[in-house]
N, C-alpha and C positions, 0 to 999 in steps of 0.2 A: 572396400579397400581403398578405392580412389578417393572417396570422401575423407577417410582418415588421413591419407597422405596430404591432401589439400589443406585440411584443418591444421596439421602440424607445420606445414610450410608457412601458413599465415602466422602461426605462433612464433616460428623462427624469425620471420621478418620483423615482428614486434620486438623480439629479443634483440635483434641487431639495432633497431632504433633506440632501444634503451642504452645499449653500449655506446652509442654515439650522441648522447646528450639528453635523451628524453627521460632518463631515470632520476633526474635531480630536481625537476620542476613538476609539482603536483597541482592539478586543477580539476574542477568539475568538468568532465569531458562532454557533458551535454551542454552546459552553459549557465548563464547567470541572468536573473531578472534585472532590467536596466536600473531600477531605483532601489534595489536591495543591496545589502552588504555583499561585498565581493572580496574574497581572500584567496590567495595562492600560498603554497608552502614550497620552500626550496631547501635542498640539502647540498650546498656547494659553498665555495669561498666568495661568491658574489656579494656585492653590497648594494646593487641597484638592479632594477628590472624595467622592461619596456612592454607595453601592449602594442602588438604589431598586426596590422591588417593582413590577413592571410592571403588575400588576393593581390594587393598592390605592394606589399612589403613596406608600407609606410608606417612609421612610428606614430601612434596616436596618443600615447600616454607614457609618462616616465615617472618613476618614483624610487625612493630608497626603501629598503626593507625596514619595517617598523618595530619588530620585536623578534626575539629568538628564544629557542628552547635547546639548551645544551644537554646532550644525552637524554633525549625525549623518553619519558618513562615507559611508553607503550611500543615504541619502535626502535629505541636505542640510537636514533639518528640525531645529528646536530642540525637543528632546523631554524630557518628564518621565515618570518611571516610577511607577505606583501599584501598591502591593502590598496585596492583600486576601486573602492566604492564610489569615489567621485567621478569615475569615468562611466558615462551612461549611454554612449552612442551605440545604437543597435548595429550589429554586423558580425562578421566571422573573424576570429583572431587567434594568434598564438602569443605566448609569453617568451621573451628572450631575456637573458641576463647579461650583465657586462662581462661575465667570464665565459660566455659562449653556450651556456645551457639553454634549452628551449623546451616548451611544453607540447603536449598533444593539442590539436585544435579544439576550439570551443566557440560558442555563440553567445552574444548578448541580445536578448529579445524577450518580449512579453510572452512568447510562446515556447520557451525552452523546455517547459515541463509537459507540453501537450503530447509529444510522442511518448515520453516516459509513462504518462498516465494511460494513454490509449493502449500501448503495448502491454503494460502490466495488467490492465483489466482484461484485455482479450486473452491473455495467457490462461485464464480460467476456462475459456471456451475450449482451448486445446487440451485441457485436462478432462473433458467430458468423457464419461464412460457409458457404454450401452447404446451408442448411436453412431451413425456414420458421420465423419467430418468431411463434407463435400468440398470439391475443389473450388466452387464458387465462394465458399466462406473461408476455407482453410488454405487455399492456394497450394503451395508445394507440400504442405504438411497434412494433406488430406489422407484419410485412411478409412477402412471399412468398420462397421459396427463391431464392438468388442464386448465380451463378457455378457452375452445375452442369456446365460443360464444362471444368473445370480438369483438366489443362492440356496444352498441346502443347510439344514440345521446341523451344526457340529454337535457331537455327542455330549459335550459339556453343557448344552442347553437343556438336556433331558427330553428333547423333542426329536421327532423323526420327520423326514420328508422335505418338501420344498416350500420356500416362501418367496414370492415374487418381490424382488428388490433390485431391479435393474435401474441404472441411471446414476446420477451424482457425479462427483469429480474423483478422479484418481488423486490420491492424497499427496503424493510426492514423486520421487523418482521411480517408485514401484507402482503397482496397479491396485493396491489395497484401498479400502474406503473405511474411514474411522469416524464414528460419531463424536468422540471426544475432541479430535482435532478440527472437525467441522464446526464445533462449538465456538471456539475463539475466532475462527475464520469468519463465520457468518456474523458473529457479534461485532467484530471490527468493521466489516463492510457496511452493515446496516447502521452502525453508530455514525460512520462518516456520512452516509446518505441522509440520516435523520438530522444531523447538524447543518449540512450544507447541500440541500437538494439541488440548488441551482448549479453547483459545481459538478454534479454527477448526473445531469439530465441528458447526456449524450445518448443518441439513439441511432448512430450510424457507424457502429464498429464492424459492420458486416458479419454479424452472427445471424443465425436463421431468423431470430425474432426482430432484428433491426427494422425500424420504420413502422412498428406497431403502435406508436404513441406512448410506449412505456420505456423509461430509461433502460438502456442495455444492462446496466448494473443490476437492476431489479430482475430483469429476465434471467440473468446469469445466476443470481441468488436463488431464484425460484427453481431453477434446474436442480440445484442441490437440495432445496427444501422438499421437492417432490420425492426425491430418493429417501431423505431422512424420514418422512412420514411413513414410508413403507417399512422402516426398521422398528416401528413401534408394535409391541405385542398387545393382545387384547386386554392384558392386565394393566396396561398403561406404561409398563416398563419398556425400556428401549435396549435392543441388542447392541453390544459394544462396537462390533466391527464386522466387516465382510471381507474376508481374504482367503486365499488358498492356505494350505499347510506350510508352504515354503514360498519365499520370494520367487517371482518369475525370472527366467533368464533374460538377457538383454535381447529383446525381440519386439516387434510391433505388437500393440495390445491385442489386435484381432487374432494373433497367432498363439496367444496364451489360452490354452484349452484346459488348464488344470481345474479340477473341481474347487469351487469357492464356497466358503461356509459362513453362516451367521454364528457369532459367538455369544456366550451367555449374556443375559441382562446384567447391567451394572448400574448402581445408583449414580455414579459420576456421569455416565453417558445419559442417563435419564434426566438428571438435573440440567445438564448442558442443553439437552433437547427441550426441556420445559422452558428454559430461558430464551433460546433463539426462536422458538415458535411463538412465544408470547411477543417477542420483539417484532416478528414478522406480521403479527396482527396490526400493529400501528403503521408499519411501513407500507403494507399492501392494501390497507382498508380503502384508500381513495381510488385505487385502480381496480381491485377485484374484491368486493366485500365478501363474497361467498368463500373465496380461497382464504381470505383473512380470518373468517370465522372458523374455517376448518383448522387453521393453525392454532387458534386460541383454544378450541375444543381439545385438540391433541395436547396442548400445553397443560390444560387443567387436568386431563386424564393422567399425564405424567406426574403432576404434582400430587394427585391422589395416591399414586403408587408410592411416592416418596413419603407421604404421611403414614401410609400403611407399613412402610419399612424405614423407621427412623434411624436405624443403624446402617452402616455402609454395607452395600451388596456388590459382590459376594464378600463375606467376612475378610477383612484385610485389604480389600480392593481387588480389581481384576488383574490376573496374571495369565500369561499364555499357558494353555495345557501342554503337557510334555511332548505331544506330537506336532506342535506348531512352532514355527520359527519365522513369523512375520512381526510387523510392528506391534508393540504391546500397549503403549500409552497407558502404562500402569499408574495408578494413583491411589495411595492409601488414605487419603483425606478428601472427603467429598463435601466438607462444610462450606468451602468457597463456592462450589457449584450450586449448592442449595441456596446460598445467600443470593447469588446472581439470579437464580430462577425467581425467588421471591421479589427481588427488586424489579425485574421485568414484568412480572404479573401485576405488581402494584401499579406500575406505569401504564399498563394496558387496561386494567379493570378499575383502578382507584378503590379497590377493596381493602379496607383497613386491616384485614387479617394478614394480608401479605406484607403490609408495612410493619405491622407488629412483629411478624417473624423476623423481618430484616433488622429492626431496631433491637430486638431481644438478642440477636446473634452477632451484632456488629462488633462488639468489643472482643468476643471470643475468637473471631476470625482475624481481626486486625485491620488497620487502615491502609493507606497507599504504600505500595512497594512495586517492584517490577512485575509485569504480568507475562504469562505464558499459557500454553495449553493446560498446564498442570496447576496454574494459579490464576483464576479468573475473578477473584474478589475485586480487583480494581475496576473491572467492567461493572460489577454490581454497584460500586460506589459512584462511578461516573453516571450511571443511569439514574441513581437516586438524586444526585446533585442537580442533574439537568431535567428532572421530572417537573413539569409545571403543575403537578398536583399539590396536595397539602403536605409538604415536607415538615418534619419535626425541626423546629428552629435550632435546638441544641445540637442535634445530629448534623444538620446542615452546616453549622458553624464549625463543628469538629472536623467534618470531612473537607471543607474548603481549606481550613488551616493545614490539614494533613497534606492535601494536594499541593498547596503553596510550599510547604516544607520540602516535599519530595522533589518538586521542580527546582528549588534552590539547590538541593543536593545534586541533581543531574547537571545543573549549570556549573557547580563547583568542579565536578569531574571534567567537564568539557574545557573549562578554563585552565586546567592543570596539565594539559598536553597540547602539543603543537598542531595536531590534526583535529582538535575539538571533538573527540570521541566521547560519548556519554557513558563510558565504561572505565572501570579501574582494572589494574592487573588482578587477575583472578576471576574476572567476569566475562572472559572470552570463551563462553561455552559453545557447545554445538548449537548452531543457529544464531550466532551472536549478532548478525545483521538485523534480525528481527528485533533484538533488544534495542539496537540503535534507533530503529524506526518507531518502535513503541514509545520510546522517550519523546519523540515528536508529538505523539498523540496526547501525551500529558500537557505539553506546551500549548498545543492547539486548544485543548479543552479548557485550560485555565484562561487563555485569552478570550475564548468564547464566553465564559462565565463573566469575566471582567469587561467584556466588550471593548477590548483594546488589542494592540499588536505588540505588546511589550516583549514577547518571547519569539517574535518572528525571525530575528537574526539566528537564534539557536535552531529553529526549524530548518532554515536554509543550510546551516552548517552540517546538520545530520545528513541531508541529501548530498551535500558536497562530498562527504566521506563515501557514501554509497556509490557515487558516480565518478570516482577517480581521485579525489583529493585525499588519498590515504597512502601509507608507506609502500604499498604494492603498485601504485600508479594504475590501479585496476578498477574499471567499471564492473561492478558485481552483477550487472543486468545484461542479459543477452539482447543483442540488437541495438544497444545504446553505447556510444563512445567508440574511440579508436581501439584501445586495448580493452576489449569487452569480454564478458563471459563467453567461452567457446566450447568448453568440454564438461558441461554439467553432468552430474550423476543422475541421468534422466533417460529411462529406457527408450522412449520414443525418439528423442533427439539423437541418440546414439545409433538408432536402427533404421532411420527413415531415408538414408541415402541423400540427404540434403546437407549442403556444406555447413550452413549456419544452424545452430540449435533453434528450437522453438523460441520466438522472440518474446521478450517481456518477463522472462523468468529471473528470479533473484536467487543467487547462490547463498548458502548458509553463512559463509564468511569465516574469518579466522577462528581457530579452535585450539587454544593453548593446551587442552587436555589430550590432544593427539589420539583421538578415539578410533583411528583406523591405521592399517599397516603402511599406507602411503605417507601419511603425516609422520609416523614414527621413523620411517626411513630417511626423511628429509630434515626433521627438526628434533630438538630435545628440550629438556626442562629449562635450559639456559636461553632458548630462543625468545626474543621479545614477543609478547603475546599477539600483537597486531600483525606479525609476520607469519604466523602459523596457518598458512593457507596455500593451496596449490590448485590451479585451474586444470584439474585432471578428473576424468570420469571415474577413476578408481578411488578417489577421496570422497567417500560418502559422508564423512564427518565434517568436511569443510565445503564441499562443492555439490551437495545434493540440493534439490529445490523442494519446496513444500508449500501447500496452500496457505498455511498459517503465517508463512514468511511473506508471501506475496500480498496478503491482505493489508498489512500496514503500509506496504509500498503503494498500493492503490489509494489508500486513505491519504497519505501524505502527498503523493504526486498529484492526486486530484485536487487537494486543497491548494497546493502551490500553483497549479495550473489555473485554478479558479481565481486566485489572488492576482496572478499575472495577466490573464486574458480578460477576466470578466469584471473586475472591480477596480482596475487602475484608473484613477481619476485625479486630475490636477486642477487647481484654481488658477485660471489664466490671468485675471486682473482683480485687484482689490477694490471692487466697486459693488454697489448695491443696485441691481437693475430694477426697473419699474414694472416689468411684467415677465411672464414665462416665454422664452423664445427657444426654438429648436432650429439650428442652422443646417444648411446643406453641408454634407460631409465634404472634405477636401483632402486629397484630390478625388475627383469623381468623373469618369470611371477610375478604378484603382486596382492595384495588384502589387504587393499583397497587403499594404498598409494604408489606412485612411484615418483622418482625425474627425471625430464628431464633437461639435461644440454646442453648448446650450447655456441658457441663463435662467435663474430662478430668483424670485423677488422676496421670498420668505423662507424661513426654516421649514423643510418639508422632507417627507419620505419620497425618495427619488428612485425610479426604476427605469432602466434603459435596456430594452430587449431587441434582439435581432431575429427577424423572421425570413423564411424563404418565400418565393413567389406564390406558393400555395398556402401561405399563412401559417406554416408550421414553425413554432419557435425553435431556434437552433442554439441560442445562448442567451443568458442574462448577463449583460456587461456590467451594470451597476444595480445594486439593491442596498441602499443605505440612506441614512439621514444626512442631509447637507444643509449648510447655512446659506443665506443669500449670497449670490456671487455669479461669476461667469466661469464655466468649467469646460474642460475638454477631456476626451478619453481616446486612446488609440485602439482601433479595431484592426486586428491582424489575422490574415488567413494563412500565414506561413505555417508549415508543418501541419496543416489540416487537410480535410478532404472536401472542402467547400468547392462546388463547381462554379464555372462562369455563369452569370445570369443576374437577374434583378433581385435585390434584397430590400426588405423594409426595416427601418429602425424606428422604434416607438418609445417615446418619453412619457412616463406617467409621473405626475407631480401632484400628490394629494388628491388623486382622482381626476385631474385634468390630463387629457391625452393629446399628444401631438405626434404625427407620423410623417416620415419622409422616405423616399426611395433612393437607393444607391446601386451602382452597377459594378460588379466584379468581372474583370476580363483577364483571363489567364493566358 
């Protein structure tokens, strides 16, 4: 009761702040990268704005609004756009306008996405099922082991008895576990890691496995994979889900003692499983080849089941039995899941049979569109495009052209509204925020293929929307921003007697189809789509959390954090040095920022890495090809958990290695 009162008092204070000026200026409440595009949005009569130091109240930058959107199509607001990209000074700021409006505070820093990335990834740890979350890892969110009797066969399986299937992640705000939704979740996380391993090498998130020399992201993925492997039948088929007959009440997970059941095998779940276990083989092979081989064997067994059952299983797709009222994740078309499985197996085995299946079914499934748990064909296409094996040249060209066209379509959508949202009216479905973030995955993938940053501004703008530059002035992520997610439809957060919800969770977002009673009481068909959201525990259709929504958040936040912290490099002077030089960092000692300067005398592959005093690599700052010149990069420990002490920085230039020490004093 006390927790609820305190939460709503905080919400009331935010409402008051909106009434007195903060409802008209919309910013990314986490902040902006110094050298990236920076936009704010305003809904007032102002014609100019100022960037003000939040500590000294000194005006640091002033400008006119650069463009406007009258009756913005997604919010119904009259909007003006302020561009302060030219302001690059790191610090903490607010925006003020010449009519007296002001924004929530934000930062400009290379590390603005570090907290977003770390919290969103650790959120998966808080979703763990079947194990105690200890205080040393979970802090105030600790709880006892839950669901240690998973699970019994539901009668729809035609089997009797118990199958050991403890573990995995709670899927969403409820405590169910679903293979289909695990599919796109694991696929997204592993795709991000496979493209940018340096950006996801963090091993200090304070999960039980931290410090074991394996990136915490892979440790977390493995926790889900270990459960998924238990869901496979001896036939190779995979049971669809593990839930009770009805959703649990709002209580801590260890108090949920309802009998939980494995539901019948489905071909959609089996194909998803075949895809993500094949992908796991590639990702884990360098860390644990035995586990990697276990995953590949399970994938091949699942594929054999699919070959033996060429039509969808069960006929028409999985639906809940009459006695069951938990998440269904029904899907009447398994062609996209089968295509994804074939693409992943081809990437992992280079077996032409899998490529032939993919190519033979490509046109019938279709090319790039939006992806979701129900439509994973885009994952299949991305895997095939980025596979370094023997791709078919015609298919490759067709896929790349389709990706480019779809990216241009997304950019057109973003350019047509004031908040740069990659959705049109009619596309604010349940979980719309995941659609926004999945758009960024397409931008990132295309830039990766083309080896450029042509779409970087659009990636930034999608995260601006998620972090508060939206018509609700709402950060949709718990623990991030001033007006942040506080009341998610999440049983643990509502029941744990902690004021703040579990940090790092992403709300589903605006839902113009008003799929719950709370939304229906507040809005109607005339409400602009981007406003159909409420931060209320009762609004499961706009404010629930889900693992498949957090996955693209981890991907995009990790990517932007990597771009900001690990690859920011500038050319200091237009000169051609005669040799390779690594300078002493300045200042030294430092806290929290220091500059590392170096020279290279020829075009080279350059890698700059930071190590702790025990020789453990903590980050890769630079990993790219540079031309001859004098360069610098900023190393920042702001918003990180780096302790005081001696650190090493190592410059590798075409095999030549130079190392120096630096000292962090906090």
